[in-house]
PDB file of N, CA, C, O and CB in Angstrom:
ATOM      1  N   UNK A   1      13.708 -18.761  12.176  1.00  0.00           N
ATOM      2  CA  UNK A   1      12.385 -19.307  12.360  1.00  0.00           C
ATOM      3  C   UNK A   1      11.799 -19.776  11.019  1.00  0.00           C
ATOM      4  O   UNK A   1      11.294 -20.894  10.920  1.00  0.00           O
ATOM      5  CB  UNK A   1      11.473 -18.268  13.015  1.00  0.00           C
ATOM      6  N   UNK A   2      11.865 -18.928   9.999  1.00  0.00           N
ATOM      7  CA  UNK A   2      11.327 -19.285   8.690  1.00  0.00           C
ATOM      8  C   UNK A   2      12.437 -19.828   7.810  1.00  0.00           C
ATOM      9  O   UNK A   2      13.608 -19.481   7.962  1.00  0.00           O
ATOM     10  CB  UNK A   2      10.651 -18.072   8.021  1.00  0.00           C
ATOM     11  N   UNK A   3      12.048 -20.668   6.907  1.00  0.00           N
ATOM     12  CA  UNK A   3      12.984 -21.178   5.928  1.00  0.00           C
ATOM     13  C   UNK A   3      13.447 -20.028   5.036  1.00  0.00           C
ATOM     14  O   UNK A   3      12.679 -19.100   4.781  1.00  0.00           O
ATOM     15  CB  UNK A   3      12.343 -22.312   5.089  1.00  0.00           C
ATOM     16  N   UNK A   4      14.678 -20.074   4.563  1.00  0.00           N
ATOM     17  CA  UNK A   4      15.215 -18.992   3.740  1.00  0.00           C
ATOM     18  C   UNK A   4      14.472 -18.839   2.421  1.00  0.00           C
ATOM     19  O   UNK A   4      14.444 -17.749   1.850  1.00  0.00           O
ATOM     20  CB  UNK A   4      16.680 -19.229   3.470  1.00  0.00           C
ATOM     21  N   UNK A   5      13.872 -19.915   1.933  1.00  0.00           N
ATOM     22  CA  UNK A   5      13.108 -19.833   0.688  1.00  0.00           C
ATOM     23  C   UNK A   5      11.734 -19.217   0.905  1.00  0.00           C
ATOM     24  O   UNK A   5      11.152 -18.650  -0.019  1.00  0.00           O
ATOM     25  CB  UNK A   5      12.961 -21.213   0.072  1.00  0.00           C
ATOM     26  N   UNK A   6      11.216 -19.325   2.114  1.00  0.00           N
ATOM     27  CA  UNK A   6       9.886 -18.814   2.425  1.00  0.00           C
ATOM     28  C   UNK A   6       9.896 -17.318   2.727  1.00  0.00           C
ATOM     29  O   UNK A   6       8.898 -16.635   2.498  1.00  0.00           O
ATOM     30  CB  UNK A   6       9.306 -19.569   3.600  1.00  0.00           C
ATOM     31  N   UNK A   7      10.994 -16.811   3.230  1.00  0.00           N
ATOM     32  CA  UNK A   7      11.070 -15.405   3.632  1.00  0.00           C
ATOM     33  C   UNK A   7      10.842 -14.433   2.465  1.00  0.00           C
ATOM     34  O   UNK A   7      10.091 -13.475   2.653  1.00  0.00           O
ATOM     35  CB  UNK A   7      12.420 -15.131   4.261  1.00  0.00           C
ATOM     36  N   UNK A   8      11.433 -14.607   1.277  1.00  0.00           N
ATOM     37  CA  UNK A   8      11.135 -13.688   0.167  1.00  0.00           C
ATOM     38  C   UNK A   8       9.665 -13.729  -0.263  1.00  0.00           C
ATOM     39  O   UNK A   8       9.103 -12.710  -0.663  1.00  0.00           O
ATOM     40  CB  UNK A   8      12.017 -14.020  -1.025  1.00  0.00           C
ATOM     41  N   UNK A   9       9.049 -14.911  -0.179  1.00  0.00           N
ATOM     42  CA  UNK A   9       7.638 -15.031  -0.528  1.00  0.00           C
ATOM     43  C   UNK A   9       6.768 -14.253   0.454  1.00  0.00           C
ATOM     44  O   UNK A   9       5.812 -13.590   0.052  1.00  0.00           O
ATOM     45  CB  UNK A   9       7.218 -16.505  -0.557  1.00  0.00           C
ATOM     46  N   UNK A  10       7.098 -14.334   1.732  1.00  0.00           N
ATOM     47  CA  UNK A  10       6.350 -13.587   2.734  1.00  0.00           C
ATOM     48  C   UNK A  10       6.538 -12.079   2.547  1.00  0.00           C
ATOM     49  O   UNK A  10       5.590 -11.311   2.708  1.00  0.00           O
ATOM     50  CB  UNK A  10       6.785 -14.006   4.144  1.00  0.00           C
ATOM     51  N   UNK A  11       7.748 -11.660   2.210  1.00  0.00           N
ATOM     52  CA  UNK A  11       7.994 -10.233   1.961  1.00  0.00           C
ATOM     53  C   UNK A  11       7.202  -9.741   0.766  1.00  0.00           C
ATOM     54  O   UNK A  11       6.656  -8.638   0.796  1.00  0.00           O
ATOM     55  CB  UNK A  11       9.483  -9.976   1.738  1.00  0.00           C
ATOM     56  N   UNK A  12       7.134 -10.532  -0.274  1.00  0.00           N
ATOM     57  CA  UNK A  12       6.376 -10.151  -1.466  1.00  0.00           C
ATOM     58  C   UNK A  12       4.884 -10.058  -1.156  1.00  0.00           C
ATOM     59  O   UNK A  12       4.201  -9.167  -1.662  1.00  0.00           O
ATOM     60  CB  UNK A  12       6.617 -11.157  -2.602  1.00  0.00           C
ATOM     61  N   UNK A  13       4.382 -10.958  -0.341  1.00  0.00           N
ATOM     62  CA  UNK A  13       2.964 -10.908  -0.010  1.00  0.00           C
ATOM     63  C   UNK A  13       2.645  -9.707   0.865  1.00  0.00           C
ATOM     64  O   UNK A  13       1.567  -9.126   0.737  1.00  0.00           O
ATOM     65  CB  UNK A  13       2.537 -12.190   0.687  1.00  0.00           C
ATOM     66  N   UNK A  14       3.552  -9.324   1.746  1.00  0.00           N
ATOM     67  CA  UNK A  14       3.348  -8.128   2.568  1.00  0.00           C
ATOM     68  C   UNK A  14       3.292  -6.892   1.676  1.00  0.00           C
ATOM     69  O   UNK A  14       2.467  -6.005   1.895  1.00  0.00           O
ATOM     70  CB  UNK A  14       4.475  -7.985   3.626  1.00  0.00           C
ATOM     71  N   UNK A  15       4.148  -6.831   0.691  1.00  0.00           N
ATOM     72  CA  UNK A  15       4.148  -5.698  -0.235  1.00  0.00           C
ATOM     73  C   UNK A  15       2.830  -5.658  -1.001  1.00  0.00           C
ATOM     74  O   UNK A  15       2.239  -4.589  -1.151  1.00  0.00           O
ATOM     75  CB  UNK A  15       5.345  -5.788  -1.217  1.00  0.00           C
ATOM     76  N   UNK A  16       2.369  -6.786  -1.480  1.00  0.00           N
ATOM     77  CA  UNK A  16       1.110  -6.834  -2.219  1.00  0.00           C
ATOM     78  C   UNK A  16      -0.077  -6.408  -1.378  1.00  0.00           C
ATOM     79  O   UNK A  16      -0.896  -5.603  -1.820  1.00  0.00           O
ATOM     80  CB  UNK A  16       0.876  -8.220  -2.748  1.00  0.00           C
ATOM     81  N   UNK A  17      -0.178  -6.947  -0.157  1.00  0.00           N
ATOM     82  CA  UNK A  17      -1.275  -6.563   0.727  1.00  0.00           C
ATOM     83  C   UNK A  17      -1.214  -5.084   1.080  1.00  0.00           C
ATOM     84  O   UNK A  17      -2.249  -4.425   1.177  1.00  0.00           O
ATOM     85  CB  UNK A  17      -1.248  -7.402   1.998  1.00  0.00           C
ATOM     86  N   UNK A  18      -0.017  -4.563   1.272  1.00  0.00           N
ATOM     87  CA  UNK A  18       0.144  -3.150   1.606  1.00  0.00           C
ATOM     88  C   UNK A  18      -0.394  -2.251   0.491  1.00  0.00           C
ATOM     89  O   UNK A  18      -1.089  -1.270   0.756  1.00  0.00           O
ATOM     90  CB  UNK A  18       1.620  -2.834   1.871  1.00  0.00           C
ATOM     91  N   UNK A  19      -0.070  -2.591  -0.743  1.00  0.00           N
ATOM     92  CA  UNK A  19      -0.549  -1.791  -1.874  1.00  0.00           C
ATOM     93  C   UNK A  19      -2.067  -1.873  -1.977  1.00  0.00           C
ATOM     94  O   UNK A  19      -2.736  -0.851  -2.129  1.00  0.00           O
ATOM     95  CB  UNK A  19       0.103  -2.266  -3.191  1.00  0.00           C
ATOM     96  N   UNK A  20      -2.616  -3.085  -1.895  1.00  0.00           N
ATOM     97  CA  UNK A  20      -4.065  -3.263  -2.033  1.00  0.00           C
ATOM     98  C   UNK A  20      -4.813  -2.548  -0.916  1.00  0.00           C
ATOM     99  O   UNK A  20      -5.784  -1.840  -1.183  1.00  0.00           O
ATOM    100  CB  UNK A  20      -4.425  -4.755  -2.034  1.00  0.00           C
ATOM    101  N   UNK A  21      -4.381  -2.721   0.324  1.00  0.00           N
ATOM    102  CA  UNK A  21      -5.092  -2.096   1.433  1.00  0.00           C
ATOM    103  C   UNK A  21      -4.983  -0.574   1.406  1.00  0.00           C
ATOM    104  O   UNK A  21      -5.944   0.113   1.752  1.00  0.00           O
ATOM    105  CB  UNK A  21      -4.561  -2.622   2.747  1.00  0.00           C
ATOM    106  N   UNK A  22      -3.838  -0.037   1.004  1.00  0.00           N
ATOM    107  CA  UNK A  22      -3.701   1.412   0.906  1.00  0.00           C
ATOM    108  C   UNK A  22      -4.668   1.990  -0.124  1.00  0.00           C
ATOM    109  O   UNK A  22      -5.307   3.015   0.116  1.00  0.00           O
ATOM    110  CB  UNK A  22      -2.262   1.785   0.545  1.00  0.00           C
ATOM    111  N   UNK A  23      -4.768   1.327  -1.263  1.00  0.00           N
ATOM    112  CA  UNK A  23      -5.673   1.790  -2.314  1.00  0.00           C
ATOM    113  C   UNK A  23      -7.124   1.663  -1.854  1.00  0.00           C
ATOM    114  O   UNK A  23      -7.921   2.578  -2.063  1.00  0.00           O
ATOM    115  CB  UNK A  23      -5.449   0.989  -3.618  1.00  0.00           C
ATOM    116  N   UNK A  24      -7.470   0.543  -1.233  1.00  0.00           N
ATOM    117  CA  UNK A  24      -8.848   0.359  -0.763  1.00  0.00           C
ATOM    118  C   UNK A  24      -9.235   1.366   0.314  1.00  0.00           C
ATOM    119  O   UNK A  24     -10.351   1.886   0.301  1.00  0.00           O
ATOM    120  CB  UNK A  24      -9.030  -1.049  -0.229  1.00  0.00           C
ATOM    121  N   UNK A  25      -8.335   1.645   1.235  1.00  0.00           N
ATOM    122  CA  UNK A  25      -8.630   2.611   2.286  1.00  0.00           C
ATOM    123  C   UNK A  25      -8.838   3.991   1.679  1.00  0.00           C
ATOM    124  O   UNK A  25      -9.774   4.695   2.057  1.00  0.00           O
ATOM    125  CB  UNK A  25      -7.497   2.645   3.332  1.00  0.00           C
ATOM    126  N   UNK A  26      -7.980   4.388   0.742  1.00  0.00           N
ATOM    127  CA  UNK A  26      -8.156   5.672   0.070  1.00  0.00           C
ATOM    128  C   UNK A  26      -9.475   5.748  -0.679  1.00  0.00           C
ATOM    129  O   UNK A  26     -10.152   6.775  -0.650  1.00  0.00           O
ATOM    130  CB  UNK A  26      -7.013   5.921  -0.886  1.00  0.00           C
ATOM    131  N   UNK A  27      -9.838   4.668  -1.346  1.00  0.00           N
ATOM    132  CA  UNK A  27     -11.094   4.620  -2.096  1.00  0.00           C
ATOM    133  C   UNK A  27     -12.303   4.705  -1.167  1.00  0.00           C
ATOM    134  O   UNK A  27     -13.245   5.446  -1.447  1.00  0.00           O
ATOM    135  CB  UNK A  27     -11.164   3.338  -2.929  1.00  0.00           C
ATOM    136  N   UNK A  28     -12.285   3.964  -0.082  1.00  0.00           N
ATOM    137  CA  UNK A  28     -13.405   3.967   0.860  1.00  0.00           C
ATOM    138  C   UNK A  28     -13.569   5.340   1.506  1.00  0.00           C
ATOM    139  O   UNK A  28     -14.690   5.830   1.639  1.00  0.00           O
ATOM    140  CB  UNK A  28     -13.201   2.894   1.941  1.00  0.00           C
ATOM    141  N   UNK A  29     -12.466   5.962   1.908  1.00  0.00           N
ATOM    142  CA  UNK A  29     -12.549   7.305   2.494  1.00  0.00           C
ATOM    143  C   UNK A  29     -13.094   8.294   1.476  1.00  0.00           C
ATOM    144  O   UNK A  29     -13.930   9.133   1.813  1.00  0.00           O
ATOM    145  CB  UNK A  29     -11.168   7.768   2.998  1.00  0.00           C
ATOM    146  N   UNK A  30     -12.632   8.205   0.239  1.00  0.00           N
ATOM    147  CA  UNK A  30     -13.107   9.113  -0.802  1.00  0.00           C
ATOM    148  C   UNK A  30     -14.592   8.962  -1.085  1.00  0.00           C
ATOM    149  O   UNK A  30     -15.304   9.955  -1.231  1.00  0.00           O
ATOM    150  CB  UNK A  30     -12.333   8.888  -2.066  1.00  0.00           C
ATOM    151  N   UNK A  31     -15.061   7.719  -1.164  1.00  0.00           N
ATOM    152  CA  UNK A  31     -16.486   7.476  -1.409  1.00  0.00           C
ATOM    153  C   UNK A  31     -17.321   8.004  -0.243  1.00  0.00           C
ATOM    154  O   UNK A  31     -18.359   8.633  -0.450  1.00  0.00           O
ATOM    155  CB  UNK A  31     -16.753   5.965  -1.623  1.00  0.00           C
ATOM    156  N   UNK A  32     -16.866   7.745   0.975  1.00  0.00           N
ATOM    157  CA  UNK A  32     -17.596   8.228   2.148  1.00  0.00           C
ATOM    158  C   UNK A  32     -17.682   9.758   2.161  1.00  0.00           C
ATOM    159  O   UNK A  32     -18.752  10.321   2.394  1.00  0.00           O
ATOM    160  CB  UNK A  32     -16.922   7.728   3.435  1.00  0.00           C
ATOM    161  N   UNK A  33     -16.570  10.413   1.914  1.00  0.00           N
ATOM    162  CA  UNK A  33     -16.568  11.877   1.936  1.00  0.00           C
ATOM    163  C   UNK A  33     -17.381  12.459   0.785  1.00  0.00           C
ATOM    164  O   UNK A  33     -18.003  13.509   0.942  1.00  0.00           O
ATOM    165  CB  UNK A  33     -15.138  12.402   1.876  1.00  0.00           C
ATOM    166  N   UNK A  34     -17.387  11.798  -0.362  1.00  0.00           N
ATOM    167  CA  UNK A  34     -18.218  12.250  -1.475  1.00  0.00           C
ATOM    168  C   UNK A  34     -19.704  12.176  -1.121  1.00  0.00           C
ATOM    169  O   UNK A  34     -20.471  13.080  -1.453  1.00  0.00           O
ATOM    170  CB  UNK A  34     -17.931  11.412  -2.727  1.00  0.00           C
ATOM    171  N   UNK A  35     -20.105  11.102  -0.449  1.00  0.00           N
ATOM    172  CA  UNK A  35     -21.499  10.995  -0.028  1.00  0.00           C
ATOM    173  C   UNK A  35     -21.827  12.030   1.043  1.00  0.00           C
ATOM    174  O   UNK A  35     -22.922  12.591   1.059  1.00  0.00           O
ATOM    175  CB  UNK A  35     -21.794   9.585   0.494  1.00  0.00           C
ATOM    176  N   UNK A  36     -20.871  12.278   1.938  1.00  0.00           N
ATOM    177  CA  UNK A  36     -21.094  13.223   3.031  1.00  0.00           C
ATOM    178  C   UNK A  36     -21.231  14.653   2.526  1.00  0.00           C
ATOM    179  O   UNK A  36     -22.112  15.389   2.971  1.00  0.00           O
ATOM    180  CB  UNK A  36     -19.956  13.139   4.036  1.00  0.00           C
ATOM    181  N   UNK A  37     -20.362  15.048   1.595  1.00  0.00           N
ATOM    182  CA  UNK A  37     -20.349  16.428   1.115  1.00  0.00           C
ATOM    183  C   UNK A  37     -20.995  16.604  -0.259  1.00  0.00           C
ATOM    184  O   UNK A  37     -21.030  17.715  -0.788  1.00  0.00           O
ATOM    185  CB  UNK A  37     -18.937  16.927   1.065  1.00  0.00           C
ATOM    186  N   UNK A  38     -21.505  15.517  -0.840  1.00  0.00           N
ATOM    187  CA  UNK A  38     -22.159  15.548  -2.156  1.00  0.00           C
ATOM    188  C   UNK A  38     -21.244  16.170  -3.229  1.00  0.00           C
ATOM    189  O   UNK A  38     -21.651  17.068  -3.967  1.00  0.00           O
ATOM    190  CB  UNK A  38     -23.481  16.339  -2.070  1.00  0.00           C
ATOM    191  N   UNK A  39     -20.016  15.673  -3.293  1.00  0.00           N
ATOM    192  CA  UNK A  39     -19.019  16.191  -4.240  1.00  0.00           C
ATOM    193  C   UNK A  39     -18.592  15.131  -5.245  1.00  0.00           C
ATOM    194  O   UNK A  39     -17.493  15.200  -5.795  1.00  0.00           O
ATOM    195  CB  UNK A  39     -17.796  16.709  -3.489  1.00  0.00           C
ATOM    196  N   UNK A  40     -19.447  14.165  -5.483  1.00  0.00           N
ATOM    197  CA  UNK A  40     -19.123  13.030  -6.353  1.00  0.00           C
ATOM    198  C   UNK A  40     -18.545  13.493  -7.674  1.00  0.00           C
ATOM    199  O   UNK A  40     -19.119  14.423  -8.240  1.00  0.00           O
ATOM    200  CB  UNK A  40     -20.361  12.178  -6.602  1.00  0.00           C
ATOM    201  N   UNK A  41     -17.525  12.976  -8.201  1.00  0.00           N
ATOM    202  CA  UNK A  41     -16.538  11.964  -7.844  1.00  0.00           C
ATOM    203  C   UNK A  41     -15.204  12.558  -7.418  1.00  0.00           C
ATOM    204  O   UNK A  41     -14.200  11.846  -7.383  1.00  0.00           O
ATOM    205  CB  UNK A  41     -16.325  11.035  -8.999  1.00  0.00           C
ATOM    206  N   UNK A  42     -15.170  13.842  -7.095  1.00  0.00           N
ATOM    207  CA  UNK A  42     -13.893  14.539  -6.893  1.00  0.00           C
ATOM    208  C   UNK A  42     -13.093  14.001  -5.717  1.00  0.00           C
ATOM    209  O   UNK A  42     -11.903  13.722  -5.867  1.00  0.00           O
ATOM    210  CB  UNK A  42     -14.142  16.007  -6.689  1.00  0.00           C
ATOM    211  N   UNK A  43     -13.708  13.850  -4.557  1.00  0.00           N
ATOM    212  CA  UNK A  43     -12.957  13.376  -3.400  1.00  0.00           C
ATOM    213  C   UNK A  43     -12.572  11.900  -3.549  1.00  0.00           C
ATOM    214  O   UNK A  43     -11.534  11.475  -3.042  1.00  0.00           O
ATOM    215  CB  UNK A  43     -13.775  13.581  -2.122  1.00  0.00           C
ATOM    216  N   UNK A  44     -13.394  11.132  -4.233  1.00  0.00           N
ATOM    217  CA  UNK A  44     -13.038   9.737  -4.486  1.00  0.00           C
ATOM    218  C   UNK A  44     -11.767   9.660  -5.320  1.00  0.00           C
ATOM    219  O   UNK A  44     -10.874   8.866  -5.024  1.00  0.00           O
ATOM    220  CB  UNK A  44     -14.190   9.000  -5.197  1.00  0.00           C
ATOM    221  N   UNK A  45     -11.686  10.468  -6.342  1.00  0.00           N
ATOM    222  CA  UNK A  45     -10.492  10.473  -7.202  1.00  0.00           C
ATOM    223  C   UNK A  45      -9.275  10.943  -6.428  1.00  0.00           C
ATOM    224  O   UNK A  45      -8.202  10.350  -6.540  1.00  0.00           O
ATOM    225  CB  UNK A  45     -10.709  11.369  -8.432  1.00  0.00           C
ATOM    226  N   UNK A  46      -9.427  11.999  -5.646  1.00  0.00           N
ATOM    227  CA  UNK A  46      -8.301  12.539  -4.875  1.00  0.00           C
ATOM    228  C   UNK A  46      -7.787  11.518  -3.873  1.00  0.00           C
ATOM    229  O   UNK A  46      -6.581  11.287  -3.784  1.00  0.00           O
ATOM    230  CB  UNK A  46      -8.713  13.825  -4.146  1.00  0.00           C
ATOM    231  N   UNK A  47      -8.702  10.900  -3.112  1.00  0.00           N
ATOM    232  CA  UNK A  47      -8.260   9.940  -2.101  1.00  0.00           C
ATOM    233  C   UNK A  47      -7.792   8.630  -2.718  1.00  0.00           C
ATOM    234  O   UNK A  47      -6.958   7.942  -2.128  1.00  0.00           O
ATOM    235  CB  UNK A  47      -9.378   9.667  -1.118  1.00  0.00           C
ATOM    236  N   UNK A  48      -8.303   8.270  -3.883  1.00  0.00           N
ATOM    237  CA  UNK A  48      -7.785   7.110  -4.589  1.00  0.00           C
ATOM    238  C   UNK A  48      -6.335   7.351  -5.006  1.00  0.00           C
ATOM    239  O   UNK A  48      -5.494   6.459  -4.891  1.00  0.00           O
ATOM    240  CB  UNK A  48      -8.655   6.792  -5.818  1.00  0.00           C
ATOM    241  N   UNK A  49      -6.051   8.549  -5.487  1.00  0.00           N
ATOM    242  CA  UNK A  49      -4.666   8.902  -5.853  1.00  0.00           C
ATOM    243  C   UNK A  49      -3.777   8.885  -4.617  1.00  0.00           C
ATOM    244  O   UNK A  49      -2.645   8.403  -4.679  1.00  0.00           O
ATOM    245  CB  UNK A  49      -4.611  10.299  -6.531  1.00  0.00           C
ATOM    246  N   UNK A  50      -4.278   9.410  -3.481  1.00  0.00           N
ATOM    247  CA  UNK A  50      -3.505   9.354  -2.238  1.00  0.00           C
ATOM    248  C   UNK A  50      -3.225   7.905  -1.831  1.00  0.00           C
ATOM    249  O   UNK A  50      -2.124   7.588  -1.381  1.00  0.00           O
ATOM    250  CB  UNK A  50      -4.254  10.085  -1.109  1.00  0.00           C
ATOM    251  N   UNK A  51      -4.212   7.034  -1.987  1.00  0.00           N
ATOM    252  CA  UNK A  51      -4.026   5.620  -1.660  1.00  0.00           C
ATOM    253  C   UNK A  51      -2.991   4.963  -2.549  1.00  0.00           C
ATOM    254  O   UNK A  51      -2.170   4.180  -2.071  1.00  0.00           O
ATOM    255  CB  UNK A  51      -5.339   4.878  -1.775  1.00  0.00           C
ATOM    256  N   UNK A  52      -3.017   5.271  -3.842  1.00  0.00           N
ATOM    257  CA  UNK A  52      -2.033   4.708  -4.771  1.00  0.00           C
ATOM    258  C   UNK A  52      -0.629   5.188  -4.416  1.00  0.00           C
ATOM    259  O   UNK A  52       0.316   4.399  -4.397  1.00  0.00           O
ATOM    260  CB  UNK A  52      -2.375   5.094  -6.227  1.00  0.00           C
ATOM    261  N   UNK A  53      -0.498   6.473  -4.136  1.00  0.00           N
ATOM    262  CA  UNK A  53       0.807   7.023  -3.748  1.00  0.00           C
ATOM    263  C   UNK A  53       1.300   6.368  -2.461  1.00  0.00           C
ATOM    264  O   UNK A  53       2.472   6.010  -2.348  1.00  0.00           O
ATOM    265  CB  UNK A  53       0.722   8.556  -3.569  1.00  0.00           C
ATOM    266  N   UNK A  54       0.402   6.217  -1.497  1.00  0.00           N
ATOM    267  CA  UNK A  54       0.775   5.592  -0.230  1.00  0.00           C
ATOM    268  C   UNK A  54       1.194   4.132  -0.428  1.00  0.00           C
ATOM    269  O   UNK A  54       2.160   3.673   0.182  1.00  0.00           O
ATOM    270  CB  UNK A  54      -0.389   5.674   0.762  1.00  0.00           C
ATOM    271  N   UNK A  55       0.480   3.420  -1.264  1.00  0.00           N
ATOM    272  CA  UNK A  55       0.823   2.027  -1.533  1.00  0.00           C
ATOM    273  C   UNK A  55       2.199   1.884  -2.157  1.00  0.00           C
ATOM    274  O   UNK A  55       2.977   1.017  -1.761  1.00  0.00           O
ATOM    275  CB  UNK A  55      -0.211   1.403  -2.437  1.00  0.00           C
ATOM    276  N   UNK A  56       2.499   2.724  -3.122  1.00  0.00           N
ATOM    277  CA  UNK A  56       3.812   2.648  -3.761  1.00  0.00           C
ATOM    278  C   UNK A  56       4.918   3.135  -2.835  1.00  0.00           C
ATOM    279  O   UNK A  56       6.046   2.647  -2.905  1.00  0.00           O
ATOM    280  CB  UNK A  56       3.820   3.461  -5.046  1.00  0.00           C
ATOM    281  N   UNK A  57       4.603   4.098  -1.964  1.00  0.00           N
ATOM    282  CA  UNK A  57       5.583   4.542  -0.973  1.00  0.00           C
ATOM    283  C   UNK A  57       5.921   3.396  -0.024  1.00  0.00           C
ATOM    284  O   UNK A  57       7.087   3.182   0.310  1.00  0.00           O
ATOM    285  CB  UNK A  57       5.049   5.760  -0.180  1.00  0.00           C
ATOM    286  N   UNK A  58       4.892   2.656   0.409  1.00  0.00           N
ATOM    287  CA  UNK A  58       5.130   1.494   1.266  1.00  0.00           C
ATOM    288  C   UNK A  58       5.921   0.415   0.537  1.00  0.00           C
ATOM    289  O   UNK A  58       6.780  -0.234   1.134  1.00  0.00           O
ATOM    290  CB  UNK A  58       3.805   0.922   1.760  1.00  0.00           C
ATOM    291  N   UNK A  59       5.641   0.218  -0.739  1.00  0.00           N
ATOM    292  CA  UNK A  59       6.374  -0.773  -1.523  1.00  0.00           C
ATOM    293  C   UNK A  59       7.855  -0.408  -1.575  1.00  0.00           C
ATOM    294  O   UNK A  59       8.714  -1.263  -1.363  1.00  0.00           O
ATOM    295  CB  UNK A  59       5.794  -0.879  -2.952  1.00  0.00           C
ATOM    296  N   UNK A  60       8.154   0.853  -1.855  1.00  0.00           N
ATOM    297  CA  UNK A  60       9.547   1.299  -1.912  1.00  0.00           C
ATOM    298  C   UNK A  60      10.222   1.107  -0.558  1.00  0.00           C
ATOM    299  O   UNK A  60      11.378   0.691  -0.487  1.00  0.00           O
ATOM    300  CB  UNK A  60       9.628   2.779  -2.345  1.00  0.00           C
ATOM    301  N   UNK A  61       9.482   1.416   0.530  1.00  0.00           N
ATOM    302  CA  UNK A  61      10.031   1.241   1.875  1.00  0.00           C
ATOM    303  C   UNK A  61      10.378  -0.224   2.142  1.00  0.00           C
ATOM    304  O   UNK A  61      11.467  -0.523   2.634  1.00  0.00           O
ATOM    305  CB  UNK A  61       9.034   1.748   2.928  1.00  0.00           C
ATOM    306  N   UNK A  62       9.454  -1.145   1.820  1.00  0.00           N
ATOM    307  CA  UNK A  62       9.702  -2.564   2.072  1.00  0.00           C
ATOM    308  C   UNK A  62      10.840  -3.095   1.214  1.00  0.00           C
ATOM    309  O   UNK A  62      11.657  -3.877   1.699  1.00  0.00           O
ATOM    310  CB  UNK A  62       8.440  -3.374   1.814  1.00  0.00           C
ATOM    311  N   UNK A  63      10.912  -2.693  -0.036  1.00  0.00           N
ATOM    312  CA  UNK A  63      11.985  -3.157  -0.916  1.00  0.00           C
ATOM    313  C   UNK A  63      13.330  -2.641  -0.415  1.00  0.00           C
ATOM    314  O   UNK A  63      14.312  -3.383  -0.389  1.00  0.00           O
ATOM    315  CB  UNK A  63      11.737  -2.697  -2.372  1.00  0.00           C
ATOM    316  N   UNK A  64      13.375  -1.371  -0.017  1.00  0.00           N
ATOM    317  CA  UNK A  64      14.611  -0.796   0.520  1.00  0.00           C
ATOM    318  C   UNK A  64      15.038  -1.511   1.789  1.00  0.00           C
ATOM    319  O   UNK A  64      16.215  -1.821   1.973  1.00  0.00           O
ATOM    320  CB  UNK A  64      14.433   0.697   0.797  1.00  0.00           C
ATOM    321  N   UNK A  65      14.068  -1.773   2.668  1.00  0.00           N
ATOM    322  CA  UNK A  65      14.366  -2.444   3.925  1.00  0.00           C
ATOM    323  C   UNK A  65      14.886  -3.850   3.696  1.00  0.00           C
ATOM    324  O   UNK A  65      15.844  -4.269   4.345  1.00  0.00           O
ATOM    325  CB  UNK A  65      13.134  -2.486   4.803  1.00  0.00           C
ATOM    326  N   UNK A  66      14.270  -4.581   2.783  1.00  0.00           N
ATOM    327  CA  UNK A  66      14.720  -5.953   2.531  1.00  0.00           C
ATOM    328  C   UNK A  66      16.084  -5.972   1.832  1.00  0.00           C
ATOM    329  O   UNK A  66      16.895  -6.862   2.089  1.00  0.00           O
ATOM    330  CB  UNK A  66      13.682  -6.704   1.680  1.00  0.00           C
ATOM    331  N   UNK A  67      16.342  -5.001   0.953  1.00  0.00           N
ATOM    332  CA  UNK A  67      17.653  -4.979   0.304  1.00  0.00           C
ATOM    333  C   UNK A  67      18.743  -4.581   1.300  1.00  0.00           C
ATOM    334  O   UNK A  67      19.873  -5.059   1.198  1.00  0.00           O
ATOM    335  CB  UNK A  67      17.645  -4.009  -0.893  1.00  0.00           C
ATOM    336  N   UNK A  68      18.416  -3.705   2.269  1.00  0.00           N
ATOM    337  CA  UNK A  68      19.387  -3.354   3.296  1.00  0.00           C
ATOM    338  C   UNK A  68      19.700  -4.564   4.172  1.00  0.00           C
ATOM    339  O   UNK A  68      20.852  -4.780   4.546  1.00  0.00           O
ATOM    340  CB  UNK A  68      18.866  -2.193   4.154  1.00  0.00           C
ATOM    341  N   UNK A  69      18.681  -5.349   4.497  1.00  0.00           N
ATOM    342  CA  UNK A  69      18.915  -6.551   5.297  1.00  0.00           C
ATOM    343  C   UNK A  69      19.764  -7.569   4.540  1.00  0.00           C
ATOM    344  O   UNK A  69      20.612  -8.236   5.132  1.00  0.00           O
ATOM    345  CB  UNK A  69      17.584  -7.183   5.706  1.00  0.00           C
ATOM    346  N   UNK A  70      19.536  -7.687   3.233  1.00  0.00           N
ATOM    347  CA  UNK A  70      20.319  -8.632   2.429  1.00  0.00           C
ATOM    348  C   UNK A  70      21.746  -8.177   2.261  1.00  0.00           C
ATOM    349  O   UNK A  70      22.650  -9.011   2.203  1.00  0.00           O
ATOM    350  CB  UNK A  70      19.687  -8.823   1.070  1.00  0.00           C
ATOM    351  N   UNK A  71      21.982  -6.870   2.180  1.00  0.00           N
ATOM    352  CA  UNK A  71      23.339  -6.344   2.003  1.00  0.00           C
ATOM    353  C   UNK A  71      24.157  -6.433   3.282  1.00  0.00           C
ATOM    354  O   UNK A  71      25.382  -6.525   3.219  1.00  0.00           O
ATOM    355  CB  UNK A  71      23.285  -4.902   1.531  1.00  0.00           C
ATOM    356  N   UNK A  72      23.510  -6.408   4.435  1.00  0.00           N
ATOM    357  CA  UNK A  72      24.224  -6.460   5.705  1.00  0.00           C
ATOM    358  C   UNK A  72      24.620  -7.870   6.104  1.00  0.00           C
ATOM    359  O   UNK A  72      25.386  -8.042   7.052  1.00  0.00           O
ATOM    360  CB  UNK A  72      23.385  -5.854   6.785  1.00  0.00           C
ATOM    361  N   UNK A  73      24.125  -8.877   5.415  1.00  0.00           N
ATOM    362  CA  UNK A  73      24.466 -10.273   5.781  1.00  0.00           C
ATOM    363  C   UNK A  73      25.807 -10.677   5.276  1.00  0.00           C
ATOM    364  O   UNK A  73      26.235 -11.809   5.498  1.00  0.00           O
ATOM    365  CB  UNK A  73      23.438 -11.234   5.251  1.00  0.00           C
TER     366      UNK A  73
END
C-alpha cells in the first residue's frame, strides 16, 4: 500500500509521537495529582519519569518490531 521509501518515515513519526505523548500524559497526570493532593512537585516529577520510561520503552518496542520485520524479508 505504501511506497517503500515512505514506510521508514511513517515508522519514525510513530516513534516520535509515542515518546511525546507518553511524556505529556505522565506530566498531565502528575500535575493533576499534585493539585489534588497538594504535594507539588513530587508527583509531577514521579509521573514525568514514568512517562519518559514509557516513551523509551515504546521506542525500543517499535525499533525491535521494525528490525524483526526487515530481517524476515
